[in-house]
C-alpha positions in Angstrom: -38.9 -35.9 28.1 -35.4 -35.7 29.5 -35.4 -32.8 32.0 -31.8 -31.9 31.1 -33.0 -30.5 27.8 -34.4 -26.9 27.8 -37.6 -25.9 26.0 -35.6 -23.8 23.6 -33.6 -26.8 22.4 -36.7 -29.0 21.9 -37.7 -29.8 18.3 -41.4 -30.0 17.7 -42.4 -32.4 14.8 -45.9 -32.2 13.5 -47.0 -35.5 11.9 -45.8 -39.0 12.6 -45.9 -40.5 9.1 -42.7 -41.8 7.5 -41.0 -38.4 7.2 -42.0 -37.2 10.7 -41.0 -40.5 12.4 -37.7 -40.5 10.6 -37.1 -36.9 11.5 -37.9 -37.6 15.2 -35.4 -40.5 15.3 -32.6 -38.5 13.8 -33.2 -35.5 16.1 -33.4 -37.6 19.2 -30.3 -39.7 18.3 -28.4 -36.4 18.0 -29.1 -35.8 21.7 -31.9 -33.3 21.2 -35.4 -33.6 22.8 -38.4 -34.1 20.6 -42.1 -33.7 20.9 -43.8 -35.6 18.1 -47.3 -34.4 17.5 -49.7 -36.9 15.8 -53.5 -36.2 15.7 -54.5 -39.9 15.1 -56.5 -41.5 16.6 -58.1 -38.4 18.1 -58.7 -37.2 14.5 -58.4 -39.7 11.6 -57.8 -39.0 7.9 -59.7 -40.3 4.8 -56.9 -42.8 4.2 -55.5 -44.0 7.5 -57.0 -47.0 9.3 -54.9 -47.2 12.5 -53.3 -45.1 15.2 -49.8 -46.6 14.3 -46.9 -44.3 13.5 -45.6 -44.5 9.9 -48.8 -46.3 8.8 -48.5 -47.3 5.1 -51.8 -46.2 3.4 -51.0 -47.2 -0.2 -48.6 -49.8 -1.4 -46.4 -51.9 0.9 -43.4 -51.7 -1.4 -40.3 -49.6 -0.9 -39.5 -50.5 -4.5 -36.1 -51.8 -5.7 -33.4 -52.6 -3.2 -30.7 -52.8 -5.8 -28.2 -50.1 -4.7 -25.8 -50.7 -7.6 -28.3 -50.3 -10.5 -31.4 -48.4 -9.2 -31.7 -44.9 -7.7 -34.2 -45.9 -5.1 -32.1 -48.8 -4.1 -29.2 -46.4 -3.7 -31.3 -44.2 -1.5 -32.0 -47.2 0.7 -28.3 -47.8 1.1 -27.6 -44.1 1.9 -30.3 -44.0 4.5 -29.0 -47.2 6.1 -25.6 -45.6 6.4 -27.2 -42.8 8.3 -29.0 -45.0 10.8 -32.5 -44.7 9.3 -35.3 -46.0 11.6 -37.6 -46.4 8.5 -35.0 -48.6 6.8 -34.3 -50.6 10.0 -38.0 -51.3 10.4 -38.4 -52.2 6.8 -35.5 -54.6 6.8 -36.9 -56.3 9.9 -40.3 -56.7 8.5 -39.6 -57.5 4.8 -41.8 -59.9 2.8 -40.8 -61.6 -0.4 -41.2 -59.3 -3.4 -38.7 -60.3 -6.1 -36.1 -57.5 -6.5 -38.1 -55.1 -4.4 -38.1 -54.4 -0.7 -41.7 -54.9 0.5 -42.9 -55.0 4.1 -45.5 -56.4 6.3 -47.3 -53.1 6.8 -48.6 -53.8 10.3 -45.3 -55.2 11.6 -43.4 -52.2 10.0 -45.7 -49.6 11.7 -45.5 -51.5 15.0 -41.7 -51.5 14.9 -41.5 -47.7 14.2 -44.1 -47.0 16.9 -42.2 -49.0 19.5 -38.8 -47.5 18.7 -40.2 -44.0 19.0 -42.2 -44.7 22.1 -39.2 -46.3 23.8 -36.7 -43.4 23.0 -36.0 -41.4 26.2 -35.8 -38.1 24.3 -39.1 -38.5 22.4 -42.5 -37.5 23.8 -45.5 -38.4 21.6 -48.4 -35.9 21.8 -51.7 -37.3 20.4 -53.4 -34.0 19.8 -54.1 -32.1 16.6 -52.0 -29.0 15.8 -55.0 -27.0 14.5 -53.2 -24.1 12.8 -49.7 -22.7 12.7 -47.5 -24.1 15.5 -47.3 -21.7 18.6 -44.8 -18.9 18.3 -42.7 -20.1 21.2 -41.9 -23.3 19.3 -38.7 -22.1 17.8 -37.6 -25.2 15.9 -40.4 -27.0 14.1 -40.6 -29.7 11.4 -44.0 -29.9 9.6 -44.3 -33.4 8.2 -48.1 -33.8 8.0 -48.0 -35.2 4.5 -50.5 -35.2 1.7 -53.4 -35.4 4.2 -52.6 -32.3 6.2 -55.6 -31.2 8.3 -57.6 -28.3 6.8 -56.8 -25.7 9.5 -53.1 -26.3 9.3 -53.1 -26.5 5.5 -54.9 -23.2 5.3 -52.6 -21.5 7.8 -49.6 -22.6 5.7 -51.2 -21.4 2.5 -51.8 -18.0 4.0 -48.3 -17.8 5.4 -46.7 -18.9 2.1 -48.7 -16.3 0.1 -49.8 -18.8 -2.6 -52.0 -21.8 -3.1 -50.6 -25.2 -2.6 -50.8 -27.4 -5.7 -52.7 -30.7 -5.3 -52.8 -34.0 -7.0 -54.6 -37.3 -6.6 -53.2 -40.6 -5.3 -55.0 -43.9 -5.7 -54.8 -47.0 -3.5 -54.7 -50.6 -4.8 -57.0 -53.4 -3.3 -55.8 -56.2 -1.1 -57.0 -59.8 -1.5 -57.0 -62.8 0.9 -54.5 -65.3 -0.3 -56.7 -68.3 0.4 -59.4 -67.0 -1.9 -57.0 -67.1 -5.0 -57.4 -70.0 -7.3 -53.9 -71.4 -7.7 -55.0 -73.9 -10.3 -55.2 -70.9 -12.6 -52.5 -68.7 -11.0 -48.9 -69.5 -10.1 -45.9 -68.1 -8.1 -43.0 -66.6 -10.0 -41.0 -63.4 -9.9 -40.4 -61.7 -13.2 -37.3 -63.3 -14.8 -37.2 -65.4 -11.6 -35.3 -62.5 -9.9 -34.5 -63.2 -6.2 -34.9 -60.1 -4.0 -34.5 -59.3 -0.3 -36.1 -62.2 1.7 -37.4 -63.7 -1.6 -37.0 -66.9 -3.5 -37.5 -65.9 -7.1 -41.1 -67.0 -6.9 -42.5 -64.2 -4.9 -45.5 -62.9 -6.9 -48.8 -64.6 -7.7 -49.5 -64.3 -11.4 -52.9 -64.4 -13.1 -52.7 -64.9 -16.9 -55.1 -63.5 -19.5 -55.6 -64.3 -23.2 -56.4 -61.5 -25.6 -60.2 -62.0 -25.4 -60.1 -61.8 -21.6 -57.8 -58.8 -21.6 -60.0 -56.9 -24.1 -63.1 -57.6 -22.0 -61.2 -56.5 -18.8 -60.2 -53.2 -20.4 -63.8 -52.6 -21.5 -65.1 -53.3 -18.0 -62.5 -51.0 -16.5 -63.5 -48.1 -18.7 -67.2 -48.7 -18.3 -67.1 -49.3 -14.5 -68.7 -46.7 -12.2 -66.1 -44.4 -10.8 -65.9 -42.2 -7.7 -67.2 -38.7 -8.5 -65.0 -35.7 -8.0 -66.4 -32.8 -6.0 -66.6 -29.5 -7.8 -63.4 -28.1 -6.1 -61.5 -31.3 -7.2 -62.3 -31.3 -10.9 -59.1 -29.6 -12.0 -56.8 -31.6 -9.8 -54.3 -33.7 -11.8 -53.1 -37.2 -11.0 -49.5 -38.0 -10.1 -48.3 -40.2 -12.9 -46.7 -42.6 -10.4 -50.1 -43.5 -8.9 -52.4 -43.4 -11.9 -55.7 -45.3 -11.4 -55.6 -48.4 -13.6 -58.8 -47.3 -15.4 -57.2 -44.0 -16.3 -54.3 -45.9 -17.8 -56.8 -48.0 -19.7 -58.4 -44.9 -21.1 -55.1 -43.8 -22.5 -55.0 -46.7 -25.0 -56.0 -50.3 -25.1 -52.4 -51.6 -25.0 -51.3 -49.3 -22.2 -51.9 -51.9 -19.4 -50.1 -54.8 -21.1 -47.1 -52.6 -21.5 -47.3 -51.4 -17.9 -48.5 -53.2 -14.7 -50.0 -56.1 -16.8 -47.0 -56.8 -19.0 -46.5 -60.6 -19.6 -42.7 -60.6 -20.1 -40.3 -62.7 -18.0 -43.1 -65.1 -16.8 -44.1 -68.6 -17.8 -47.3 -70.3 -16.8 -46.5 -73.7 -15.5 -50.1 -74.8 -16.0 -49.7 -74.2 -19.8 -46.0 -73.5 -20.5 -46.3 -73.5 -24.3 -48.8 -70.7 -24.4 -47.7 -67.2 -23.9 -50.1 -65.1 -21.9 -51.4 -61.9 -23.6 -51.3 -60.0 -20.2 -50.6 -61.0 -16.6 -51.9 -59.5 -13.4 -49.4 -59.8 -10.5 -50.2 -59.8 -6.8 -47.5 -59.0 -4.2 -47.4 -60.3 -0.6 -48.7 -57.6 1.8 -48.1 -59.1 5.2 -45.5 -61.3 6.9 -48.0 -64.2 7.4 -48.5 -64.3 3.6 -52.3 -64.2 4.1 -52.8 -61.0 2.2 -51.7 -60.0 -1.3 -52.2 -56.6 -3.1 -52.8 -56.2 -6.8 -49.6 -54.6 -8.2 -50.3 -51.3 -10.1 -54.1 -51.6 -9.6 -54.6 -48.3 -7.9 -58.2 -47.4 -8.7 -61.1 -44.9 -8.3 -63.7 -47.5 -9.3 -66.6 -47.7 -6.8 -66.4 -50.6 -4.5 -69.1 -52.6 -6.2 -67.5 -52.1 -9.6 -64.1 -53.2 -8.2 -65.4 -56.5 -6.9 -67.2 -57.2 -10.2 -64.4 -56.2 -12.5 -61.5 -57.6 -10.6 -63.2 -61.0 -10.2 -63.1 -61.4 -13.9 -59.3 -61.9 -13.6 -58.5 -65.6 -14.0 -57.7 -66.9 -10.5 -59.6 -64.1 -8.8 -63.1 -65.3 -9.6 -63.8 -65.9 -5.9 -61.5 -63.3 -4.5 -62.3 -62.0 -1.0 -61.0 -58.4 -0.5 -59.4 -57.4 2.8 -59.4 -53.8 1.5 -60.8 -52.2 -1.7 -59.0 -49.5 -3.6 -59.6 -45.8 -3.0 -58.6 -42.3 -3.9 -57.3 -39.4 -1.8 -56.2 -35.9 -2.5 -52.6 -34.8 -1.9 -51.1 -31.4 -1.5 -47.5 -30.1 -1.9 -45.7 -26.8 -1.6 -43.9 -24.9 -4.4 -40.8 -25.8 -2.5 -38.1 -24.2 -4.7 -39.8 -20.8 -4.2 -41.0 -21.2 -0.6 -38.2 -23.2 1.1 -34.5 -22.5 1.5 -31.8 -25.1 1.0 -32.3 -26.5 4.5 -36.1 -27.0 4.0 -37.0 -23.9 6.1 -39.9 -21.7 5.1 -38.5 -18.5 3.9 -41.4 -16.5 5.3 -40.9 -18.0 8.8 -37.6 -19.9 9.1 -38.5 -21.5 12.4 -40.8 -23.8 10.3 -39.1 -26.6 8.4 -40.9 -29.0 6.1 -40.4 -32.6 5.3 -41.9 -35.5 3.4 -44.4 -35.5 0.6 -45.4 -31.9 1.3 -42.1 -30.8 -0.1 -42.8 -32.3 -3.5 -41.0 -35.6 -3.3 -43.0 -38.7 -4.1 -42.7 -42.2 -2.6 -42.3 -43.7 0.8 -38.5 -43.8 0.8 -38.2 -40.3 -0.7 -40.5 -38.9 2.0 -38.6 -40.6 4.7 -35.2 -39.4 3.3 -36.3 -35.8 3.3 -37.5 -36.4 6.9 -34.1 -37.7 7.7 -32.4 -34.6 6.3 -34.9 -32.3 8.0 -34.1 -34.0 11.3 -30.4 -33.6 10.9 -30.8 -29.9 10.0 -33.1 -29.3 13.0 -30.8 -31.1 15.4 -27.9 -28.9 14.1 -29.9 -25.8 14.7 -30.9 -26.9 18.2 -27.2 -27.3 19.0 -26.3 -23.9 17.4 -24.2 -25.8 14.8 -24.3 -25.7 11.0 -24.6 -28.7 8.6 -23.4 -28.6 5.0 -25.8 -30.3 2.6 -25.0 -33.8 1.4 -23.1 -33.8 -1.9 -25.3 -33.4 -5.0 -23.7 -36.6 -6.3 -25.6 -38.6 -3.7 -29.2 -39.7 -3.8 -30.0 -37.6 -0.8 -28.3 -34.6 -2.1 -29.8 -34.8 -5.6 -33.3 -35.2 -4.3 -32.8 -32.4 -1.8 -31.4 -30.2 -4.6 -34.4 -30.9 -6.9 -36.8 -29.9 -4.1 -35.0 -26.7 -3.2 -34.2 -25.4 -6.6 -33.3 -28.0 -9.2 -36.2 -27.3 -11.5 -37.2 -25.1 -14.4 -39.2 -22.2 -13.1 -41.8 -22.2 -15.9 -42.2 -23.8 -19.3 -43.1 -21.5 -22.2 -44.3 -18.7 -19.8 -46.9 -21.1 -18.4 -47.6 -22.2 -14.9 -44.9 -23.2 -12.5 -43.3 -26.5 -13.5 -42.4 -28.0 -10.1 -44.1 -31.3 -9.7 -43.8 -34.4 -7.4 -40.7 -36.4 -8.2 -39.4 -39.9 -7.4 -35.6 -40.3 -7.0 -34.0 -41.2 -10.4 -30.6 -40.9 -11.9 -31.7 -38.0 -14.0 -31.5 -35.8 -10.9 -27.8 -36.6 -10.4 -25.0 -34.6 -11.9 -23.4 -36.4 -14.8 -20.2 -38.4 -14.5 -17.0 -36.6 -15.3 -16.4 -39.4 -17.9 -18.8 -42.2 -18.8 -17.5 -45.7 -18.6 -16.6 -47.1 -22.0 -14.9 -50.4 -21.2 -15.5 -53.5 -19.1 -13.0 -54.7 -16.5 -11.5 -57.0 -19.0 -10.8 -54.1 -21.4 -13.4 -54.9 -24.0 -15.7 -52.1 -25.1 -19.2 -51.7 -23.6 -22.0 -52.0 -26.1 -25.7 -51.0 -26.1 -27.4 -51.4 -22.8 -24.1 -52.3 -21.1 -23.2 -48.6 -21.2 -26.4 -47.6 -19.4 -25.8 -50.3 -16.7 -22.1 -49.3 -16.3 -23.1 -45.6 -16.0 -25.7 -46.3 -13.2 -23.2 -48.5 -11.3 -20.5 -45.8 -11.6 -23.0 -43.1 -10.3 -24.0 -45.4 -7.4 -20.4 -46.1 -6.5 -19.6 -42.3 -6.6 -22.6 -41.5 -4.5 -21.7 -44.0 -1.7 -18.1 -42.9 -1.6 -19.1 -39.2 -1.5 -21.7 -39.8 1.2 -19.1 -41.7 3.4 -16.8 -38.8 3.1 -19.6 -36.3 4.0 -20.5 -38.4 7.1 -16.9 -38.4 8.2 -16.3 -34.7 7.6 -19.6 -33.3 9.0 -21.7 -35.7 11.1 -19.0 -37.4 13.0 -17.4 -34.1 13.8 -20.7 -32.8 15.1 -21.3 -36.0 17.2 -17.9 -35.5 18.8 -18.4 -31.8 19.6 
């Protein structure tokens, strides 16, 4: 740690996942000393496999990178404007994924780990914070994520005065590329879309006819599942990470209108026959030796996974580098418990970031870590920082977490639930576009596309103005 920084200025960050790593980077780059506390490998979690910082335990996809038409792509662009370490590491370790930004998970984690290890204002402490952070830590970010250790989670629950809600996340399996039968499968992105680092033929596609699909759905539903413990039985799933067998139970056609939809793809082995359903696999590492089954999060037991997934054409002899799994996540009732700068109302020295706050997704978690880092750095310098405009992806997500929700529905339980970034969180445009640049009227879906593009353009313009008015002034101070 830089000796010129006093203990009172130091920001302590608990947890070095995506949110904690991004927060540490932002604080240190603002000239404030950081101690980043990470309990792995001294104490591991149910989902982590390594001691790397920002380890990706579920998908390797950061989702769409289209800033003009997609809210998460816009969030990518905003984070890049703010010097995000997570986005820098993702861009440097991208693998082909059509229109999505997917990463080599090991290379990504290694890049984040090296950047934080090498920063002169960051110390990494590999011990567990086994309860509330010590009282003399005056500026703390808790970014321990959905797998917060039990002692710390219980201390937070007691301090907050209410139980944290919980939900389940599932993990998709990963297959060795050389075990996939390419005489049955083929490379193609949906609609041949070219994404970051991609060619338009970035996914491996495995086709099914109706008979194969029906048998697959039956096998999913009948397969032996992981049993819930008694205390877990009333825990809901987060819809963004539903196990594939749970989707199958919701209706026989659910999967072929979801992760197994056959649209935008043509089988070169049999181009005149339209597949009834298609399983896609996405590259998982930079070498291209591992592929994950897209949308195939599962709670099937390992034996059932191997048996059922090997019925997919092209995967009959699949060798699995990792099988799917299930883990329990927790999150705070943030609109009630946190203020607009993510501080715990009951103890403002504690600030929260990442999935614990009720955002969902890698990029969303990192973005809230980014904002928590900027706020903590401002506090350490006895400065104030206005929130980003609500018209930006960062501002709209932050606004949802800290108050943009309905308190209850029909006098029922609290309604706050995990949320991905989406254009529904943004304030509406003052006037929706009605005409194309050539003066002709927009029709049908053109209006939706134009609306999203206008909201994205507004967001980036407003963010640039906020950076100039607030962050650059602070940096010069």
